[in-house]
C-alpha positions as CSV (number, residue, x, y, z in Angstrom):
1,M,126.5,181.3,82.1
2,T,123.3,180.2,84.0
3,E,123.1,177.7,86.7
4,A,121.6,175.2,84.2
5,D,124.8,175.5,82.2
6,L,127.1,174.5,85.1
7,Y,128.4,170.9,85.5
8,P,128.7,168.9,88.7
9,A,132.2,167.9,89.6
10,V,134.1,165.5,91.7
11,F,137.3,167.1,93.1
12,L,139.9,164.5,94.0
13,D,142.9,164.6,96.2
14,R,145.7,162.6,94.5
15,D,148.1,160.7,96.7
16,G,146.3,158.4,99.0
17,T,143.0,158.8,97.1
18,L,143.8,157.8,93.5
19,N,147.2,156.2,94.0
20,R,149.2,154.7,96.8
21,D,150.8,157.5,98.8
22,K,154.5,156.4,98.8
23,G,155.7,159.8,99.8
24,Y,156.3,162.5,97.2
25,V,155.2,160.6,94.2
26,H,156.4,162.4,91.1
27,L,157.6,159.8,88.7
28,W,155.4,157.5,86.6
29,A,157.5,154.5,87.7
30,D,156.3,155.2,91.3
31,W,152.6,155.6,90.4
32,E,150.4,152.8,91.6
33,W,146.6,153.1,91.2
34,L,144.7,152.2,94.2
35,P,142.4,149.2,93.5
36,G,139.3,150.2,91.7
37,A,140.2,153.8,91.3
38,P,140.4,154.0,87.5
39,E,137.0,152.2,87.2
40,A,135.4,154.5,89.8
41,L,136.7,157.5,87.8
42,A,135.0,156.0,84.7
43,R,131.7,155.6,86.5
44,L,131.7,159.2,87.7
45,K,132.7,160.5,84.3
46,G,130.0,158.4,82.7
47,A,127.4,159.9,85.1
48,G,128.3,163.4,83.8
49,Y,130.8,164.6,86.4
50,K,133.8,166.7,85.6
51,L,136.8,165.2,87.4
52,V,139.4,167.5,88.8
53,V,142.5,166.7,90.8
54,V,143.4,169.2,93.5
55,S,146.6,168.3,95.2
56,N,149.2,169.7,97.6
57,Q,152.6,169.0,96.1
58,A,155.0,170.2,98.9
59,G,157.8,168.3,97.3
60,V,158.2,171.1,94.8
61,A,158.8,173.7,97.6
62,K,161.1,171.3,99.3
63,G,163.2,170.9,96.2
64,Y,162.5,167.2,95.8
65,Y,161.2,167.6,92.3
66,S,160.1,170.3,89.8
67,E,156.7,171.5,88.8
68,E,157.5,170.1,85.3
69,A,157.8,166.6,86.9
70,V,154.3,167.1,88.4
71,L,152.8,168.1,85.1
72,E,154.5,165.2,83.3
73,L,153.2,162.7,85.9
74,H,149.6,164.1,85.4
75,R,150.0,163.8,81.6
76,R,151.1,160.1,82.1
77,V,148.1,159.5,84.4
78,N,145.7,160.5,81.6
79,L,147.7,158.5,79.0
80,D,147.3,155.5,81.3
81,L,143.6,155.9,81.6
82,A,143.3,156.3,77.8
83,G,145.3,153.1,77.4
84,R,142.8,151.3,79.6
85,G,140.0,152.6,77.4
86,L,138.8,155.0,80.2
87,P,138.1,158.7,80.1
88,G,140.8,161.0,81.4
89,L,140.6,163.6,84.2
90,D,139.4,167.0,83.1
91,A,141.9,169.1,85.0
92,F,144.8,168.9,87.4
93,H,145.5,171.7,89.9
94,H,148.3,171.6,92.4
95,C,149.8,173.8,95.1
96,P,153.6,173.8,94.9
97,H,154.1,175.5,98.3
98,H,154.8,174.6,101.9
99,P,154.6,177.0,104.8
100,D,158.0,175.8,106.2
101,Y,159.6,176.4,102.8
102,G,158.9,179.8,101.5
103,G,156.1,180.9,103.7
104,P,152.3,180.6,103.5
105,C,150.3,180.7,100.3
106,S,146.6,181.0,99.4
107,C,146.3,177.7,97.4
108,R,147.4,175.0,99.8
109,K,144.5,172.9,101.1
110,P,142.6,173.3,103.4
111,A,142.3,176.7,101.5
112,P,139.6,176.3,98.8
113,R,141.5,178.3,96.1
114,L,142.4,175.4,93.8
115,I,138.8,174.2,93.9
116,R,137.4,177.7,93.2
117,L,139.9,178.2,90.3
118,A,138.9,174.9,88.7
119,A,135.2,175.8,89.2
120,A,135.7,179.1,87.4
121,E,137.7,177.5,84.6
122,Q,135.4,174.5,84.0
123,G,132.0,176.1,84.7
124,L,131.2,173.9,87.8
125,D,128.2,173.9,90.0
126,M,129.6,173.7,93.5
127,A,126.2,172.8,95.1
128,R,126.2,169.6,93.1
129,S,129.9,168.8,93.5
130,F,132.0,166.7,95.9
131,M,135.5,166.8,97.2
132,V,137.0,163.3,97.8
133,G,140.2,162.9,99.8
134,D,142.0,161.0,102.5
135,K,142.7,164.0,104.8
136,L,140.5,166.3,106.8
137,S,142.2,169.2,105.1
138,D,140.6,167.9,101.8
139,A,137.2,167.9,103.5
140,A,137.8,171.4,104.9
141,A,138.8,172.7,101.4
142,G,135.6,171.2,99.9
143,L,133.4,172.6,102.6
144,A,135.0,176.1,102.2
145,A,134.4,175.9,98.4
146,G,130.8,175.0,98.8
147,C,130.8,171.3,97.8
148,R,130.2,168.2,99.8
149,P,133.2,166.3,101.2
150,I,133.8,162.6,101.4
151,L,136.7,161.1,103.4
152,V,138.2,157.9,102.1
153,L,139.9,155.4,104.3
154,T,142.8,154.8,101.9
155,G,146.1,156.8,102.4
156,H,145.9,158.8,105.6
157,G,142.1,158.3,105.9
158,R,142.0,155.6,108.5
159,A,144.0,157.7,110.9
160,E,142.0,160.8,110.1
161,A,138.6,159.2,110.4
162,A,138.5,159.2,114.1
163,A,138.6,163.0,114.1
164,A,136.1,163.5,111.3
165,P,132.9,165.3,112.2
166,P,129.8,163.1,112.0
167,D,128.4,165.0,109.1
168,I,131.3,164.1,106.8
169,P,130.6,160.8,105.0
170,V,133.3,158.2,105.1
171,A,133.9,155.6,102.3
172,E,136.3,152.7,102.2
173,D,138.0,153.9,99.0
174,L,137.3,155.9,95.8
175,A,134.9,153.2,94.5
176,G,132.9,153.5,97.7
177,A,132.9,157.3,97.4
178,A,131.7,156.9,93.8
179,R,128.8,154.8,95.0
180,L,127.8,157.4,97.6
181,I,128.0,160.2,95.0
182,L,126.0,158.3,92.4
183,N,123.4,157.3,94.9
184,V,123.0,160.9,96.3
185,N,122.9,162.5,92.9
186,A,120.9,159.9,90.8
187,N,118.4,162.6,89.9
188,F,120.9,165.2,88.7
189,P,121.2,165.7,84.9
190,S,124.5,164.9,83.3
């Protein structure tokens, strides 16, 4: 695969970026899209970006819910997008570990493993890709994987923004992040 064959992507944290972080969201009944998030996803998808969720799901390690529950929730997210007439997400990757419950792992953000795994599976160009999340650990994972981070002020973002390095762009929400991405990359082919 040549560089010309690779796709740009937007990697997305889940809780606090796409949906309200209510603490260990694992049931569809508890899912609540953040305002404008589905439409922002559609704009990014329409511009030729692959959309990949990379999410720490420590609730699995803590025994609050199963990995099957995480997979089912992700299936329902894409069904909901389809029901709105919007394109779905291309992939979901999650880390089911927590260092206090079973020890360290190599996939929990800020480690870049989930992003790199998705990049290899989907044929993604990291130099033209972004990582959008509400925590500095999301930004660190994106930087380590070779893509550009954007911190959103939803979820934990407002509290984390004060410690953000000045070279990490900050957006009000996913819609604002999408505007930054589409403005920066207007000249990239889709």
